[in-house]
C-alpha positions in Angstrom: 150.6 -78.8 -35.3 146.8 -79.3 -35.8 146.0 -82.9 -36.9 143.8 -82.8 -39.9 144.0 -86.2 -41.6 144.4 -89.5 -39.9 144.8 -93.1 -41.3 143.4 -96.3 -39.9 145.0 -99.6 -40.8 142.8 -102.7 -40.2 144.8 -105.5 -38.9 142.5 -107.4 -36.5 141.5 -110.2 -39.0 142.4 -113.9 -38.3 144.2 -114.3 -41.7 142.6 -117.7 -42.0 143.5 -118.2 -45.7 147.2 -117.3 -44.8 147.8 -120.2 -42.4 149.0 -120.0 -38.8 150.9 -116.8 -39.1 149.7 -113.2 -38.8 149.9 -111.9 -42.3 149.8 -108.3 -40.9 153.4 -108.7 -39.7 154.6 -111.3 -42.3 157.7 -110.2 -44.2 156.9 -108.9 -47.7 160.3 -108.6 -49.4 162.0 -108.0 -46.1 159.4 -105.5 -44.7 156.4 -106.5 -42.5 153.2 -106.0 -44.7 151.6 -103.6 -42.3 154.7 -101.4 -42.3 154.6 -101.3 -46.1 151.1 -100.0 -46.0 151.9 -97.5 -43.3 155.0 -96.2 -45.3 152.7 -95.5 -48.3 150.4 -93.4 -46.1 153.2 -91.6 -44.4 153.2 -88.5 -46.6 149.4 -88.0 -46.8 148.3 -88.2 -43.3 149.3 -86.7 -39.9 148.5 -89.5 -37.6 148.2 -93.3 -37.8 145.7 -95.5 -35.9 146.2 -99.4 -36.0 143.2 -101.4 -35.2 144.1 -104.8 -34.0 143.6 -107.5 -31.4 145.5 -107.2 -28.0 147.4 -110.3 -28.9 148.8 -108.7 -32.0 150.0 -105.5 -30.5 153.5 -106.3 -29.5 154.4 -107.8 -32.9 152.8 -104.8 -34.7 154.6 -102.3 -32.5 157.9 -104.0 -33.4 157.0 -103.6 -37.1 156.2 -99.9 -36.6 159.5 -99.1 -34.8 160.9 -95.8 -35.7 157.8 -94.8 -37.8 157.8 -91.0 -38.3 154.2 -90.2 -37.4 152.4 -90.6 -34.1 150.9 -94.1 -33.9 148.0 -95.0 -31.7 146.5 -98.5 -31.1 142.7 -99.1 -31.1 142.3 -102.6 -29.7 139.2 -104.7 -30.4 137.2 -105.1 -27.3 135.2 -107.9 -28.9 137.5 -109.5 -31.5 136.2 -111.3 -34.6 133.1 -109.0 -35.2 134.3 -108.2 -38.8 135.8 -105.2 -40.6 133.0 -102.9 -40.1 133.5 -103.2 -36.2 137.3 -102.6 -36.8 136.5 -99.5 -38.9 134.4 -98.0 -36.1 137.0 -98.9 -33.3 139.8 -97.4 -35.4 137.9 -94.2 -36.3 136.9 -93.6 -32.7 140.6 -93.2 -32.0 141.4 -90.7 -34.7 142.4 -87.1 -34.0 141.7 -85.9 -37.5 138.3 -84.9 -38.8 138.7 -87.2 -41.8 140.5 -90.5 -41.9 141.5 -93.0 -44.6 140.8 -96.6 -43.7 143.1 -99.2 -45.3 143.2 -102.9 -44.8 146.6 -104.2 -43.7 146.7 -106.7 -46.7 146.7 -103.7 -49.3 150.4 -103.0 -49.7 150.0 -101.4 -53.1 147.8 -98.6 -51.8 148.6 -95.5 -53.8 149.2 -92.0 -52.2 147.5 -90.1 -55.0 144.3 -92.2 -54.8 144.2 -91.5 -51.1 144.8 -87.9 -51.5 141.9 -87.7 -54.1 139.5 -89.5 -51.8 140.4 -86.9 -49.0 139.8 -84.1 -51.6 136.4 -85.5 -52.7 135.1 -86.0 -49.1 136.3 -82.5 -48.1 135.1 -80.7 -51.3 131.7 -82.3 -51.3 131.4 -81.9 -47.4 130.3 -85.5 -46.9 130.8 -88.1 -44.4 132.4 -90.6 -46.6 134.0 -91.0 -50.1 133.9 -94.6 -51.2 135.4 -96.2 -54.3 133.2 -98.5 -56.4 135.0 -100.4 -59.2 133.3 -101.5 -62.3 133.1 -105.0 -60.9 130.4 -103.7 -58.5 132.4 -103.9 -55.3 132.5 -101.0 -52.9 136.0 -100.6 -51.5 135.1 -99.8 -48.0 138.4 -100.9 -46.6 140.2 -98.3 -48.8 138.0 -95.3 -48.3 137.9 -91.9 -46.5 135.4 -91.3 -43.7 134.6 -88.4 -41.3 135.7 -90.1 -38.3 133.2 -89.2 -35.6 130.0 -89.8 -37.7 131.2 -92.9 -39.2 132.4 -94.4 -35.8 128.9 -93.6 -34.4 127.2 -95.2 -37.4 129.3 -98.3 -37.0 128.3 -98.6 -33.3 124.7 -98.1 -34.1 124.8 -100.8 -36.8 126.4 -103.3 -34.3 123.8 -102.5 -31.7 121.0 -103.4 -34.0 122.9 -106.6 -35.1 123.7 -105.4 -38.7 127.2 -106.4 -39.5 127.0 -105.7 -43.2 130.0 -103.5 -44.2 127.9 -100.9 -45.9 125.2 -100.7 -43.1 126.7 -97.6 -41.4 126.6 -95.6 -44.7 122.7 -95.7 -44.5 122.7 -93.0 -41.9 125.5 -90.8 -43.5 125.9 -88.4 -46.5 128.3 -90.1 -48.8 129.6 -90.1 -52.3 130.5 -93.0 -54.6 133.9 -92.5 -56.3 133.7 -94.2 -59.7 136.5 -96.4 -61.3 137.1 -93.8 -64.0 137.9 -91.2 -61.3 140.2 -93.6 -59.5 142.0 -94.3 -62.9 142.6 -90.6 -63.3 144.6 -90.6 -60.2 146.3 -94.0 -60.1 146.2 -97.6 -60.7 143.6 -100.2 -59.5 146.5 -102.2 -58.1 145.9 -99.8 -55.1 143.0 -102.1 -54.2 144.7 -105.4 -54.5 144.8 -107.4 -51.3 147.0 -110.4 -50.4 145.0 -113.2 -48.7 147.0 -116.4 -49.4 150.6 -117.3 -49.2 150.6 -117.9 -52.9 149.5 -114.2 -53.5 152.0 -113.1 -51.0 154.8 -114.9 -52.6 153.7 -113.7 -56.1 153.8 -110.1 -54.8 157.4 -110.2 -53.4 159.1 -109.4 -56.8 157.1 -106.2 -57.1 159.0 -104.5 -54.2 
């Protein structure tokens, strides 16, 4: 089977607001949070890439045991460089032309929204389809990218010392996906992220 669509889960952050534990593998209603994200992506992609630090890999591999799709690990060679560096590292390991990038702390990611982002990128023949909600925030950690150009653009941005998460897009052709388009395909809950133990505990009952 030809791999067409990939997914990158970003898990390399330090979870500083979560305490001493790694929130990527913390149990969310009995299932590691990263596995909840992966399970939601399972039906819309052909391959999964996990971007993480080397010291996280064993725990994440345990969380991903028996996952139905091929899983590749893209390890941060220089940890703590921020999400844009993780996006580039993850995309460089993708087999598909396009990949959806999702942060590991977005366990409510919605399949239909992901499908639509893939469709927009492909239909418009662009290098990225990035949601922008009415609050003004670009959702770069739940967006679809053409893997090779975006990975290269991330590398270029890092080389010039620009770690702003939007910086790589300056050299790409990309489209903004507005909130009203997102609402046509799902709920804004898709972009909710869990940063603190309080948010984590409050989310337990929703699973």
